C-alpha positions as CSV (number, residue, x, y, z in Angstrom):
1,M,0.0,0.0,0.0
2,D,2.8,2.4,0.8
3,S,4.3,1.9,-2.7
4,F,0.9,2.5,-4.3
5,N,0.4,5.7,-2.2
6,G,3.9,6.8,-3.2
7,F,3.1,6.2,-6.9
8,I,-0.1,8.4,-6.6
9,D,1.9,11.1,-4.8
10,A,4.5,11.1,-7.5
11,L,1.9,11.2,-10.3
12,S,0.1,14.1,-8.7
13,G,3.3,15.9,-8.1
14,A,4.4,15.5,-11.8
15,V,1.0,16.5,-13.2
16,F,0.6,19.5,-11.0
17,F,4.3,20.5,-11.0
18,K,4.6,24.2,-10.2
19,V,6.8,26.7,-11.8
20,P,7.5,30.3,-10.6
21,V,5.7,33.0,-12.5
22,A,6.6,36.6,-11.4
23,G,7.1,35.4,-7.8
24,A,4.0,33.2,-7.7
25,Q,3.7,29.4,-8.1
26,I,1.5,28.0,-10.8
27,E,0.9,24.5,-12.1
28,L,2.6,23.9,-15.4
29,I,-0.4,22.1,-16.7
30,V,-2.5,25.3,-16.3
31,L,0.0,27.2,-18.4
32,Y,-0.1,24.4,-21.0
33,L,-3.8,24.9,-21.2
34,A,-3.7,28.7,-21.2
35,L,-1.3,29.1,-24.0
36,P,-3.5,27.6,-26.8
37,M,-6.3,29.9,-25.6
38,L,-4.2,33.0,-26.6
39,F,-2.8,31.4,-29.7
40,F,-6.1,30.2,-31.3
41,T,-7.9,33.4,-30.4
42,L,-5.3,35.2,-32.5
43,W,-5.0,32.5,-35.1
44,L,-8.7,32.2,-35.8
45,G,-9.4,36.0,-35.9
46,F,-11.1,36.6,-32.5
47,P,-14.3,34.5,-33.1
48,N,-15.0,35.1,-29.4
49,I,-15.9,38.6,-30.4
50,T,-17.1,38.3,-34.0
51,Q,-19.1,35.0,-34.0
52,V,-21.1,35.0,-30.8
53,G,-24.2,36.3,-32.7
54,R,-23.8,33.7,-35.4
55,A,-23.5,30.9,-32.8
56,I,-26.9,32.0,-31.3
57,R,-28.5,32.1,-34.7
58,I,-27.2,28.6,-35.4
59,L,-29.1,27.3,-32.4
60,R,-32.2,29.0,-33.6
61,T,-31.9,27.4,-37.1
62,Q,-30.5,23.9,-36.1
63,P,-31.4,21.1,-38.5
64,D,-34.2,18.7,-37.7
65,K,-33.9,14.9,-37.8
66,G,-33.0,13.7,-41.3
67,E,-31.5,17.0,-42.4
68,A,-28.0,16.2,-40.9
69,K,-26.2,13.2,-39.4
70,G,-26.1,12.9,-35.6
71,D,-28.0,11.4,-32.6
72,V,-29.2,14.6,-30.9
73,S,-30.0,18.3,-31.7
74,Q,-27.3,20.9,-31.4
75,W,-29.1,22.4,-28.4
76,A,-29.1,19.0,-26.6
77,A,-25.4,18.5,-27.4
78,L,-24.6,21.9,-26.0
79,S,-26.7,21.1,-22.9
80,T,-25.0,17.8,-22.4
81,A,-21.6,19.5,-22.6
82,L,-22.7,22.2,-20.2
83,S,-23.9,19.5,-17.8
84,G,-20.4,18.2,-17.6
85,T,-18.7,21.7,-17.6
86,I,-21.0,23.6,-15.2
87,G,-20.5,21.6,-12.0
88,L,-19.5,22.2,-8.4
89,G,-16.3,23.8,-9.7
90,N,-18.4,26.8,-10.7
91,I,-19.7,27.1,-7.2
92,A,-16.8,26.0,-4.9
93,G,-14.2,26.9,-7.6
94,V,-15.1,30.6,-7.4
95,A,-14.8,30.6,-3.6
96,V,-11.4,28.9,-3.9
97,A,-10.3,31.6,-6.4
98,L,-11.3,34.3,-4.0
99,T,-9.5,32.8,-1.0
100,M,-6.4,32.3,-3.1
101,G,-6.2,35.5,-5.1
102,G,-8.7,37.9,-3.6
103,P,-11.5,39.7,-5.4
104,G,-9.3,40.5,-8.4
105,A,-9.3,36.8,-9.3
106,I,-12.9,37.2,-10.4
107,L,-11.9,39.6,-13.2
108,W,-9.1,37.3,-14.4
109,M,-11.5,34.4,-14.4
110,F,-13.8,36.4,-16.7
111,I,-10.9,37.3,-19.0
112,I,-9.5,33.8,-19.3
113,G,-13.0,32.5,-19.8
114,W,-13.3,34.7,-22.8
115,F,-10.1,33.3,-24.3
116,A,-11.3,29.8,-23.5
117,M,-14.2,30.3,-25.9
118,T,-11.9,29.9,-28.9
119,V,-10.3,26.7,-27.7
120,K,-13.7,25.1,-27.2
121,M,-14.6,26.1,-30.8
122,A,-11.4,24.7,-32.2
123,E,-11.5,21.3,-30.4
124,V,-15.2,20.7,-31.1
125,T,-14.8,21.6,-34.8
126,L,-12.1,19.0,-35.1
127,G,-14.3,16.5,-33.1
128,L,-17.1,16.9,-35.6
129,K,-14.8,16.7,-38.6
130,Y,-13.3,13.4,-37.5
131,R,-16.2,11.6,-35.8
132,I,-17.2,8.2,-37.0
133,F,-20.6,6.4,-37.5
134,D,-21.1,2.8,-36.7
135,D,-23.2,0.3,-38.8
136,A,-26.3,1.3,-36.9
137,G,-25.8,5.0,-37.8
138,H,-24.8,6.0,-34.3
139,V,-22.0,8.5,-33.9
140,H,-18.8,8.2,-31.8
141,G,-16.4,11.0,-31.4
142,G,-13.8,12.6,-29.2
143,P,-10.1,13.7,-29.2
144,M,-9.1,10.0,-29.4
145,Y,-10.7,9.7,-32.9
146,V,-9.2,13.0,-33.9
147,L,-5.7,11.9,-32.9
148,K,-6.1,8.5,-34.7
149,S,-7.3,10.0,-37.9
150,V,-4.8,12.9,-38.0
151,G,-2.0,10.6,-37.2
152,A,-3.0,8.3,-40.1
153,A,-3.5,11.2,-42.5
154,R,0.0,12.5,-41.8
155,G,1.7,9.1,-42.1
156,W,2.1,8.5,-38.4
157,P,-0.6,5.8,-37.8
158,K,1.1,4.3,-34.8
159,I,1.7,7.6,-33.1
160,G,-1.9,8.6,-33.7
161,M,-3.1,5.4,-32.2
162,I,-0.8,5.7,-29.2
163,L,-1.9,9.3,-28.5
164,G,-5.6,8.4,-29.0
165,G,-5.2,5.4,-26.8
166,A,-3.5,7.5,-24.1
167,Y,-6.3,10.0,-24.2
168,A,-9.0,7.3,-23.8
169,F,-7.0,5.6,-21.0
170,F,-6.7,8.9,-19.0
171,A,-10.4,9.7,-19.7
172,L,-11.5,6.4,-18.1
173,F,-10.1,7.7,-14.8
174,G,-10.8,11.3,-15.3
175,A,-14.4,10.5,-16.0
176,I,-15.1,9.3,-12.5
177,P,-16.0,12.6,-10.7
178,M,-16.3,11.0,-7.3
179,V,-15.7,14.4,-5.7
180,Q,-19.1,15.5,-7.0
181,V,-20.8,12.8,-5.0
182,N,-18.7,13.6,-1.9
183,Q,-19.3,17.4,-2.0
184,S,-23.0,17.2,-2.8
185,F,-23.4,14.9,0.2
186,A,-21.5,17.3,2.4
187,Q,-24.0,20.1,1.7
188,V,-27.0,17.8,1.9
189,K,-25.7,16.6,5.3
190,V,-25.4,20.2,6.6
191,V,-29.0,21.1,5.8
192,T,-30.7,17.7,6.5
193,G,-28.6,16.1,9.1
194,L,-28.3,13.0,7.0
195,T,-25.3,11.0,8.2
196,N,-25.6,7.8,6.1
197,G,-23.3,8.5,3.1
198,W,-23.9,5.1,1.7
199,A,-27.6,5.6,1.5
200,Y,-27.1,9.0,-0.3
201,G,-24.5,7.4,-2.6
202,V,-26.8,4.6,-3.6
203,F,-29.7,7.0,-4.2
204,L,-27.5,9.2,-6.4
205,A,-26.1,6.2,-8.3
206,G,-29.6,5.0,-8.9
207,A,-30.7,8.3,-10.3
208,V,-27.6,8.4,-12.6
209,A,-28.3,4.8,-13.7
210,L,-31.8,5.9,-15.0
211,V,-30.1,8.1,-17.6
212,T,-26.8,6.3,-18.2
213,L,-28.6,3.1,-19.0
214,G,-31.0,4.9,-21.3
215,G,-28.5,5.8,-24.0
216,A,-27.3,9.0,-25.7
217,A,-30.7,10.2,-26.9
218,W,-32.1,10.0,-23.4
219,L,-29.0,11.7,-22.1
220,G,-29.6,14.6,-24.5
221,E,-33.2,14.9,-23.5
222,V,-32.5,15.0,-19.8
223,A,-29.5,17.4,-20.2
224,K,-31.4,20.0,-22.2
225,R,-34.1,20.2,-19.5
226,L,-31.9,19.9,-16.4
227,T,-29.1,22.3,-17.4
228,P,-31.3,25.4,-17.8
229,L,-33.0,24.5,-14.5
230,K,-29.9,24.1,-12.4
231,V,-28.4,27.3,-13.7
232,A,-31.6,29.2,-13.2
233,V,-32.0,28.0,-9.6
234,Y,-28.4,28.9,-8.8
235,L,-28.6,32.3,-10.5
236,A,-31.8,33.0,-8.6
237,G,-30.0,32.6,-5.4
238,V,-27.1,34.7,-6.6
239,L,-29.4,37.5,-7.7
240,A,-31.2,37.4,-4.3
241,I,-27.8,38.0,-2.6
242,L,-27.0,40.8,-5.0
243,I,-30.4,42.5,-4.4
244,L,-29.9,42.2,-0.6
245,H,-26.5,43.9,-0.9
246,L,-27.5,46.2,-3.8
247,D,-25.7,49.2,-2.3
248,A,-22.5,47.3,-2.0
249,I,-22.2,46.3,-5.6
250,P,-20.4,49.5,-6.8
251,G,-17.8,49.0,-4.1
252,A,-17.4,45.3,-4.8
253,L,-16.9,46.0,-8.5
254,A,-14.2,48.6,-7.6
255,L,-12.6,46.0,-5.3
256,I,-12.5,43.4,-8.0
257,W,-11.0,45.9,-10.6
258,D,-8.4,47.2,-8.1
259,G,-7.6,43.7,-6.9
260,A,-6.9,42.5,-10.4
261,W,-4.2,45.2,-11.0
262,N,-2.9,45.9,-7.5
263,G,-4.2,43.2,-5.1
264,Q,-3.4,42.5,-1.5
265,A,-0.1,41.3,-0.4
266,A,-1.8,38.5,1.6
267,T,-3.2,37.0,-1.6
268,G,-0.1,37.5,-3.7
269,G,-0.9,40.9,-5.1
270,A,-1.9,41.4,-8.7
271,V,0.1,38.3,-9.8
272,G,-1.6,36.2,-7.2
273,A,-5.0,37.4,-8.4
274,F,-4.0,36.6,-12.0
275,V,-2.7,33.1,-11.2
276,A,-5.7,32.2,-9.1
277,G,-8.2,33.5,-11.7
278,M,-6.4,31.7,-14.5
279,R,-6.2,28.5,-12.7
280,R,-9.9,28.3,-11.7
281,A,-11.0,29.6,-15.2
282,V,-9.0,26.9,-16.9
283,F,-10.4,24.2,-14.6
284,A,-14.0,25.5,-14.7
285,S,-14.2,25.8,-18.5
286,E,-12.3,22.5,-19.3
287,A,-11.2,24.2,-22.5
288,G,-8.3,22.2,-23.9
289,V,-9.2,19.0,-22.0
290,G,-11.4,17.8,-24.9
291,S,-14.1,16.3,-22.7
292,A,-16.9,18.4,-24.3
293,V,-15.9,17.1,-27.8
294,M,-17.5,13.8,-26.9
295,A,-20.8,15.4,-26.2
296,H,-20.8,17.8,-29.2
297,S,-19.9,14.9,-31.6
298,L,-23.4,13.6,-31.2
299,A,-24.9,16.8,-32.7
300,R,-26.9,16.9,-35.9
301,A,-24.8,19.6,-37.5
302,R,-24.6,20.7,-41.1
303,H,-20.9,21.5,-40.9
304,P,-18.2,20.9,-38.3
305,V,-17.5,24.6,-37.9
306,S,-21.2,25.1,-37.2
307,E,-21.0,23.0,-34.0
308,G,-17.7,24.5,-33.1
309,L,-19.4,27.9,-33.0
310,V,-22.1,26.5,-30.8
311,A,-19.4,25.3,-28.4
312,L,-18.1,28.8,-28.3
313,L,-21.0,29.6,-26.0
314,E,-20.0,27.2,-23.3
315,P,-17.3,29.2,-21.5
316,L,-19.4,32.3,-22.1
317,L,-22.3,30.8,-20.1
318,G,-20.3,28.7,-17.6
319,T,-17.3,30.9,-16.8
320,M,-18.0,34.4,-17.9
321,I,-21.6,34.6,-16.6
322,V,-22.2,31.9,-13.9
323,C,-18.8,32.2,-12.3
324,A,-18.6,36.0,-12.6
325,L,-22.0,36.6,-11.1
326,G,-21.3,34.0,-8.3
327,G,-18.0,35.7,-7.5
328,L,-19.6,39.1,-7.3
329,A,-22.2,37.8,-5.0
330,L,-19.6,36.4,-2.6
331,V,-17.6,39.7,-2.7
332,V,-20.7,41.8,-1.8
333,A,-21.7,39.2,0.9
334,G,-18.2,39.4,2.4
335,T,-18.1,35.7,3.2
336,W,-15.0,35.0,1.2
337,N,-12.9,36.8,3.8
338,M,-14.4,35.1,7.0
339,G,-12.0,32.2,7.3
340,L,-14.3,29.7,5.6
341,E,-13.3,27.4,2.7
342,G,-14.9,26.0,-0.4
343,I,-18.6,25.6,-0.7
344,A,-19.0,26.8,3.0
345,I,-18.3,30.3,1.7
346,T,-21.2,30.1,-0.7
347,S,-23.5,28.5,1.9
348,A,-22.8,31.4,4.3
349,A,-23.6,33.9,1.6
350,F,-26.9,32.2,0.8
351,A,-27.8,32.1,4.5
352,Q,-27.6,35.9,4.6
353,V,-30.8,36.0,2.4
354,S,-32.8,33.6,4.5
355,P,-32.2,30.7,6.9
356,W,-33.7,28.3,4.3
357,F,-31.5,29.5,1.5
358,P,-28.8,26.9,2.3
359,W,-31.5,24.4,1.4
360,L,-31.8,26.1,-2.0
361,L,-28.0,25.7,-2.3
362,A,-28.3,22.0,-1.4
363,V,-30.8,21.6,-4.3
364,V,-28.4,23.4,-6.6
365,V,-25.4,21.3,-5.5
366,F,-27.4,18.1,-6.0
367,L,-28.5,19.2,-9.5
368,F,-24.9,20.3,-10.5
369,A,-23.4,17.0,-9.2
370,Y,-26.1,14.9,-10.8
371,S,-25.8,16.4,-14.2
372,T,-22.0,16.3,-14.1
373,L,-22.1,12.6,-13.1
374,V,-24.5,11.8,-16.0
375,A,-22.4,13.7,-18.6
376,W,-19.1,12.3,-17.5
377,G,-20.6,8.7,-17.4
378,F,-21.2,9.2,-21.1
379,Y,-17.7,10.6,-21.7
380,G,-16.2,7.5,-20.0
381,L,-18.4,5.3,-22.1
382,Q,-17.0,6.8,-25.3
383,A,-13.4,6.3,-24.0
384,W,-14.2,2.7,-23.0
385,G,-15.8,2.1,-26.5
386,Y,-12.6,3.4,-28.2
387,L,-10.5,0.9,-26.3
388,F,-12.8,-2.1,-26.0
389,G,-15.4,-1.7,-28.7
390,H,-18.9,-0.3,-28.8
391,G,-20.7,-3.7,-28.6
392,P,-23.6,-4.2,-26.2
393,R,-21.5,-6.3,-23.8
394,A,-18.7,-3.8,-23.6
395,Q,-21.1,-0.9,-23.1
396,W,-23.0,-2.6,-20.3
397,T,-19.8,-3.6,-18.6
398,Y,-18.7,0.0,-18.4
399,K,-22.0,1.3,-17.3
400,I,-22.2,-1.1,-14.4
401,L,-18.7,-0.4,-13.3
402,Y,-19.3,3.3,-13.4
403,I,-22.5,3.2,-11.4
404,V,-21.0,0.8,-8.8
405,A,-18.0,3.2,-8.4
406,L,-20.2,6.1,-7.3
407,P,-21.8,5.2,-3.9
408,P,-18.5,4.8,-1.9
409,A,-17.5,8.4,-2.7
410,A,-20.2,9.7,-0.4
411,A,-19.0,7.6,2.6
412,I,-15.2,7.6,2.4
413,D,-12.4,10.1,2.5
414,L,-11.3,10.4,-1.1
415,G,-7.7,11.3,-0.3
416,R,-5.3,10.0,-2.9
417,V,-8.2,8.6,-5.0
418,V,-9.0,12.2,-5.8
419,D,-5.4,12.8,-6.7
420,I,-5.3,10.1,-9.2
421,V,-8.7,11.0,-10.7
422,D,-7.7,14.7,-11.0
423,S,-4.3,13.8,-12.4
424,S,-5.9,11.6,-15.1
425,F,-8.3,14.4,-15.9
426,F,-5.6,16.9,-16.7
427,L,-3.4,14.3,-18.4
428,M,-6.2,14.2,-21.0
429,A,-5.2,17.7,-22.0
430,I,-1.7,16.7,-23.2
431,P,-2.6,14.7,-26.3
432,N,-5.7,16.9,-26.9
433,V,-3.7,20.1,-27.2
434,I,-1.1,18.3,-29.4
435,A,-4.0,17.5,-31.8
436,L,-5.1,21.2,-31.8
437,Y,-1.6,22.4,-32.8
438,L,-1.2,19.7,-35.4
439,C,-4.5,20.8,-37.0
440,A,-4.0,24.5,-36.7
441,G,-3.7,25.1,-40.4
442,E,-6.7,23.1,-41.5
443,L,-8.7,24.6,-38.7
444,R,-8.2,28.1,-40.0
445,R,-8.9,27.1,-43.6
446,D,-12.1,25.3,-42.5
447,V,-13.3,28.2,-40.4
448,R,-12.6,30.8,-43.2
449,A,-14.4,28.7,-45.8
450,Y,-17.4,28.2,-43.6
451,L,-17.7,31.9,-42.8
452,A,-17.3,32.9,-46.4
453,D,-20.1,30.5,-47.6
454,K,-23.1,32.7,-48.2
455,E,-25.4,29.7,-48.2
456,N,-25.0,29.0,-44.5
457,P,-28.5,29.7,-43.0
458,A,-27.0,31.3,-39.9
459,G,-24.7,33.5,-41.8
């Protein structure tokens, strides 16, 4: 056991190896994910400014069944991806950013989220371009298929297969978000007094099984209904906090702006605010990790770039709106500076509105955790299928393993299990970003050709 624990510690230390940046320490993997955000924003001509309106129009004119290949609508694919992206990291992650970097971190989260929009567009465009259809007409996609196809096209079939296999292998472990079960139980325990973690874990696993066993079409139907609901409930709580502290909003905005450029020495100054904001924005948006590609690959899209533009909206909604408003609410409430940690900061802010508001947060946390578990179960299934095939036996084997793995997370101290899951999650980014750079030229050509085509209905 000691040797196993030592292996996990070494893996986590390598993945989250820190380098000094202007006097602050930042994980190298975060820089690895942040650099393509800047590069592709410039390379593709700032689509995060010029193409937002087109992305919204595409959703309004999305093709019906039979008009394009795919298993679900573009709105359902976006909702599924948002189910995996907008999770507890958007609640607890904002609180962590505040405690690490002060109020200024909120502005940097907003800015980095804006750059993340282009990376999402790039990786999803490639995912649609290189997705495959099985004999039954169902679609399978993800960075592993991109790497395999791109490697073969460039005369490196073995390298492409190795990189694709590595991505799928890491995704199997990264797609077990046990911390979602654990954190949601923690908040439910606070408001209900429930102490039986196994009972909660079994209940949550059963609820996940209802959708996971139902297939991709059912997943899309549930996601497109649940995602707007969970975001609306959370934002309702956030807006209630802002209304309660309406007179404090101008001062909070000034504090956020000043903290981004000057900052407090206790939180690392301006550099500390930047590092904390960048770290949480990269983690919250998942841009560069490639996970959302597996959801968007299901979409009935007329053109790969069309779905890439739809994906552009993910960081806009998840990081720039949900995280920014949540961060502002915590600043005006003042709970970020009270010695609390994580979701306890958000819970204390909600309690200022009404004693029953932590119950509202418990509902939000459950919805966020549930939708994330459902989405990531599908992502893991895609990775499993790439490695072991998409036959019924292989699919049922994975689904059962995934569901069985969830209940213990509510009853045990995750410890090093979280380390290995998180490490695997961010190791997924390494081959995915390689694919982005390899395809930079064709990406720009495809985007320019699509935007120049006057026949596109959303043009």
